[in-house]
C-alpha positions in Angstrom: 3.2 -3.0 -29.9 4.1 -2.4 -26.3 1.8 -4.9 -24.6 0.4 -6.3 -27.3 1.4 -9.9 -28.9 4.4 -10.2 -31.3 5.0 -12.7 -34.3 7.3 -15.5 -32.8 11.2 -14.7 -32.9 12.5 -17.0 -35.1 15.5 -16.9 -33.0 16.3 -19.8 -30.9 18.4 -19.6 -27.6 19.0 -17.1 -25.0 17.5 -13.6 -25.7 20.2 -11.2 -25.8 20.3 -8.6 -22.9 22.3 -5.4 -23.1 22.1 -2.8 -19.4 22.9 0.9 -19.0 23.1 2.4 -15.7 25.6 0.6 -13.8 24.6 2.2 -10.3 23.2 0.2 -7.4 20.5 -1.1 -8.6 22.0 -2.4 -11.5 23.6 -5.7 -9.1 20.0 -6.8 -7.8 19.0 -6.7 -11.8 22.4 -8.6 -12.4 22.1 -11.1 -9.7 19.1 -12.7 -11.9 20.1 -11.6 -15.3 23.0 -13.4 -15.3 21.5 -16.5 -13.6 18.6 -17.1 -16.1 19.6 -19.5 -18.4 16.7 -17.9 -21.3 18.9 -14.8 -21.0 22.6 -13.9 -21.9 23.9 -10.5 -21.1 25.8 -9.2 -23.4 27.3 -5.5 -22.1 26.9 -3.6 -19.6 26.9 0.4 -20.4 27.2 3.3 -18.4 28.2 7.3 -19.1 31.0 6.6 -16.9 32.5 3.5 -18.6 34.9 2.6 -15.6 31.7 2.2 -13.9 30.3 -0.2 -16.7 33.7 -1.8 -16.5 33.9 -2.7 -12.9 30.2 -4.2 -12.8 31.0 -6.2 -16.2 34.3 -7.9 -14.2 31.9 -8.4 -11.2 29.2 -10.2 -13.3 31.4 -12.1 -16.0 29.5 -9.9 -18.7 32.3 -9.9 -21.4 31.9 -6.3 -22.9 31.0 -2.7 -21.3 31.3 0.9 -22.7 29.2 4.0 -23.1 25.7 3.6 -24.2 26.5 3.6 -27.7 28.1 0.2 -26.9 24.2 -1.1 -25.7 22.3 0.2 -28.4 24.5 -1.0 -31.1 25.3 -4.7 -30.1 24.0 -6.8 -33.0 22.7 -9.8 -30.6 20.8 -7.8 -27.6 17.5 -7.9 -28.7 16.1 -6.2 -25.1 17.5 -3.0 -23.4 17.3 -3.1 -19.5 17.4 0.6 -19.0 18.5 1.6 -15.1 18.9 5.2 -15.7 18.0 7.6 -13.4 14.3 8.6 -13.4 15.3 11.6 -15.7 16.7 9.9 -18.4 14.3 6.9 -18.8 12.6 8.1 -21.6 15.8 9.9 -23.6 17.0 6.0 -23.3 14.4 4.2 -24.2 13.4 6.4 -26.8 17.1 5.6 -28.2 17.1 2.1 -27.8 13.6 1.3 -29.5 14.8 3.6 -32.5 17.8 0.9 -32.5 15.7 -1.7 -32.8 15.4 -2.8 -29.3 13.0 -3.8 -26.9 13.1 -2.4 -23.4 12.7 -2.8 -20.3 12.8 0.3 -18.1 13.3 1.1 -14.0 10.0 2.3 -13.2 8.9 5.2 -13.0 8.2 4.9 -16.7 7.9 8.5 -17.5 8.1 11.6 -15.1 4.9 13.3 -17.3 2.4 12.2 -19.7 3.4 13.8 -22.6 6.7 11.5 -22.5 5.1 8.7 -21.8 2.6 8.5 -24.4 5.5 9.5 -26.9 7.1 6.8 -25.8 4.7 4.4 -26.3 3.3 5.7 -30.0 7.4 5.3 -31.3 7.6 1.4 -29.4 4.0 0.9 -31.2 5.1 2.2 -34.6 8.0 0.4 -34.5 7.0 -3.0 -33.5 8.7 -3.2 -30.4 7.8 -4.1 -26.7 8.0 -1.9 -23.4 8.3 -3.1 -20.1 8.8 -1.7 -16.8 9.2 -2.3 -13.2 7.9 -3.1 -10.6 7.7 -6.8 -11.7 7.4 -8.0 -8.0 3.6 -8.8 -8.5 5.0 -11.4 -10.7 6.6 -12.7 -7.7 5.8 -15.6 -5.5 4.0 -13.4 -2.6 1.6 -11.1 -4.9 0.6 -14.0 -7.5 -0.4 -16.2 -4.5 -2.8 -13.6 -3.2 -3.8 -13.1 -6.8 -5.0 -16.6 -7.1 -6.8 -16.5 -4.0 -8.9 -13.5 -4.2 -10.0 -15.2 -8.4 -10.8 -17.9 -6.5 -13.1 -16.1 -4.4 -11.2 -16.7 -0.6 -12.8 -12.7 0.0 -15.8 -12.9 -1.8 -15.9 -10.0 -4.2 -13.1 -7.2 -3.7 -14.9 -4.2 -2.5 -11.8 -1.9 -1.0 -8.2 -1.9 0.2 -5.5 0.3 2.6 -1.8 0.8 1.8 0.4 2.4 4.0 4.1 3.1 3.2 5.8 5.2 6.5 9.7 6.2 7.1 11.6 8.5 8.3 13.2 8.7 4.2 16.1 7.5 2.4 18.8 10.2 3.5 19.8 8.2 6.8 21.0 5.5 4.8 21.2 5.9 0.7 24.8 7.7 0.0 23.4 10.2 -2.2 20.0 10.6 -1.8 19.0 14.5 -3.3 17.7 12.6 -6.7 14.9 11.0 -4.5 13.4 14.2 -3.2 13.0 15.8 -6.3 11.0 16.2 -9.1 9.5 12.6 -10.6 10.4 11.0 -7.1 9.5 11.3 -3.7 7.3 8.8 -1.8 4.6 8.8 -4.4 6.9 8.6 -7.4 9.6 6.0 -6.0 7.2 3.6 -3.5 3.9 4.9 -5.1 4.7 2.2 -8.1 4.6 -0.7 -6.1 1.7 0.0 -4.0 -0.5 1.1 -7.2 0.6 -1.7 -9.7 -0.5 -4.3 -7.0 -3.9 -2.5 -6.6 -4.4 -2.1 -10.2 -3.8 -5.8 -10.3 -6.6 -6.5 -8.2 -9.1 -3.9 -9.0 -8.4 -2.8 -12.5 -7.7 0.5 -14.4 -8.1 3.6 -12.0 -10.6 6.0 -13.1 -10.7 9.3 -10.6 -7.9 10.5 -7.3 -8.2 12.7 -4.9 -5.3 13.8 -2.6 -3.6 15.9 -0.4 0.4 16.5 0.2 2.7 18.2 2.4 6.4 18.8 3.1 7.7 18.8 6.8 11.6 20.1 5.7 12.9 22.4 2.9 16.4 21.0 3.5 17.6 17.7 4.5 20.9 16.0 5.3 22.5 12.8 4.3 23.4 10.8 7.1 25.7 8.1 5.9 28.6 7.5 3.0 31.4 9.9 1.6 28.7 12.6 1.8 27.3 12.3 5.4 26.5 16.0 6.2 25.7 17.8 2.7 22.8 19.3 2.5 20.4 19.0 -0.5 16.6 20.7 -1.5 13.8 19.2 -0.7 11.4 19.7 -4.2 8.5 17.2 -3.7 5.7 16.5 -1.1 7.5 14.2 1.6 3.6 12.8 2.7 1.1 12.1 0.3 -2.3 10.9 1.3 -4.6 9.6 -2.0 -8.2 8.2 -2.4 -8.8 6.3 -5.7 -12.0 5.1 -7.4 -11.5 2.0 -9.8 -13.5 1.2 -13.0 -16.0 -1.3 -11.2 -16.6 0.8 -8.5 -14.3 -0.2 -5.9 -12.0 2.2 -3.9 -8.6 2.0 -2.1 -7.0 4.5 0.5 -3.3 4.9 0.3 -0.4 6.9 2.3 3.4 7.7 1.2 5.1 9.2 3.2 9.2 10.7 4.1 8.1 11.8 7.6 7.4 9.4 9.9 9.7 8.0 12.6 7.8 5.0 12.7 8.6 2.6 10.0 5.4 1.1 8.6 6.3 -0.4 5.0 4.9 -2.7 3.2 0.9 -2.7 4.9 -1.5 -3.5 1.9 -5.4 -4.8 3.2 -7.9 -5.9 0.8 -11.3 -5.9 2.0 -13.9 -8.0 0.3 -17.9 -9.5 1.1 -16.2 -12.4 2.9 -12.9 -11.6 4.4 -10.0 -9.3 4.1 -6.8 -10.5 2.8 -3.1 -8.9 4.0 -0.5 -8.8 1.0 2.9 -9.3 1.2 4.9 -6.2 1.0 4.5 -5.1 -2.3 8.4 -4.2 -2.9 9.5 -7.5 -2.6 9.0 -11.0 -4.4 7.8 -13.2 -1.5 6.0 -13.3 1.7 3.3 -14.9 3.1 0.4 -14.2 2.3 -2.7 -13.6 5.7 -6.5 -14.0 5.4 -9.2 -13.0 8.1 -12.5 -14.0 8.0 -15.5 -12.7 10.4 -15.5 -14.7 13.6 -11.7 -15.9 12.9 -9.8 -15.2 16.0 -6.3 -14.7 14.1 -5.2 -14.4 10.6 -4.7 -17.8 8.9 -0.9 -17.5 7.3 -0.8 -18.9 3.8 2.6 -19.4 2.7 3.7 -18.3 -0.9 4.5 -20.7 -3.8 6.1 -19.5 -7.5 9.0 -17.7 -8.2 10.8 -15.3 -6.1 13.7 -14.6 -7.3 13.8 -11.2 -7.8 14.4 -8.5 -10.0 14.3 -9.5 -13.2 11.8 -11.9 -13.5 10.0 -9.0 -16.0 12.8 -9.4 -18.1 12.9 -12.7 -18.5 8.9 -13.0 -18.9 9.4 -10.3 -21.8 11.8 -12.5 -23.2 10.2 -15.7 -23.1 6.5 -13.7 -24.6 8.9 -12.3 -27.4 9.7 -16.0 -28.7 6.6 -17.3 -27.9 4.2 -14.7 -29.7 2.1 -13.5 -26.9 1.4 -10.7 -24.3 3.8 -9.9 -21.7 3.0 -9.2 -18.0 4.4 -6.0 -16.5 4.0 -4.3 -20.1 4.7 -0.5 -20.8 0.5 0.3 -20.9 0.7 -0.4 -17.1 3.2 1.5 -16.5 1.8 4.4 -18.1 -1.7 3.8 -16.4 0.4 3.6 -12.9 2.1 7.4 -14.2 -0.6 8.6 -15.2 -2.1 7.9 -11.8 0.6 9.1 -9.8 0.3 12.4 -11.9 -3.2 12.7 -11.0 -2.4 12.1 -7.7 -0.1 15.1 -7.8 -2.5 17.2 -9.9 -5.3 16.5 -7.0 -2.9 18.0 -4.3 -2.4 21.1 -6.0 -6.2 21.5 -7.2 -7.6 20.8 -4.2 -10.2 18.4 -6.1 -11.1 15.2 -7.8 -9.3 14.3 -10.9 -9.9 11.9 -13.4 -7.6 9.2 -14.8 -8.0 8.8 -18.6 -5.8 5.7 -18.7 -6.6 2.2 -18.8 -4.3 -0.9 -18.2 -5.5 -4.3 -19.6 -5.2 -7.5 -17.1 -2.2 -9.1 -17.0 -2.3 -12.5 -17.3 -1.5 -14.5 -14.0 1.7 -16.6 -13.9 1.3 -20.5 -14.2 2.0 -21.9 -10.2 4.8 -23.6 -11.9 7.1 -20.7 -14.1 10.1 -21.5 -13.3 12.7 -18.9 -14.1 16.1 -21.2 -13.7 14.6 -23.7 -16.4 15.9 -23.8 -19.8 13.2 -23.0 -22.3 14.4 -21.4 -25.4 
């Protein structure tokens, strides 16, 4: 039931949450998870219990410890899995086996086999899976979605997206994992852009791509490990084409090789106009619209919730209580993962690769959806 409706919970009050993984990204989540009235963070867990303790004390979370402290907590309904990509499936499976719903940071898994296995395990247990990115629930992309569905660009036809940076080793204190299997610009940043495209065009049906690696060795540029070298295992520049279920197409660039920063570029062209979406890595940002004959873009301010990471966890919690489908589902995340694996296979084979999975459309959020209102 990773994406389906389930019987409404008989519980009332805030939904209990545990966070596994006390690293850098946990701060962005906890800023919100500890502020949403419909959620209650009971425990923070980490392999390094001292890191869990420090983060718990920082946010006033009452309990901390190793992974078992989260899995075995009786008041926890949702595990928020913020571990490294290589551990996502293992931790999520353990959480499902412990009877918990799971929200996982992206990517959903590193390969199709483990991702499908996780989906089947959760389905058999009657538990839900959710996965980042939940940025498509933010005000920026939801505003763009409302405009597209209203017909402001006519029928959507094509899209272009671009993400280009020199690479995260310049600023990240421990960047080696971002250049290993399961990461790189495709798996690290691709989920944001591909999820936005799937939410617009529907499921991807086939892809073609080329990739390259400019350097075999990179050097950490900041923090206590500055000057240390590490190996690059994956392509650091990817150029990919996709065709969607109704015939629309897109072209995307994902690169850690550009001295010039070009991030957050997403343009969707329709029969009547072109719409420029805000950066899909963020939850807010103005939308721009250009029609034939216009001298300049029309700027449309975003409306709706823009709190940040954790909106998907909150939507899952409220949906569990209501017995309705949540939006950032495991099925959606698996389809994006399947698309990225297919892109990787196309780079290796030099051929088009079919994408077998599909992702049912996620319902739009009501414009007045309020994360800070107590509803449970």
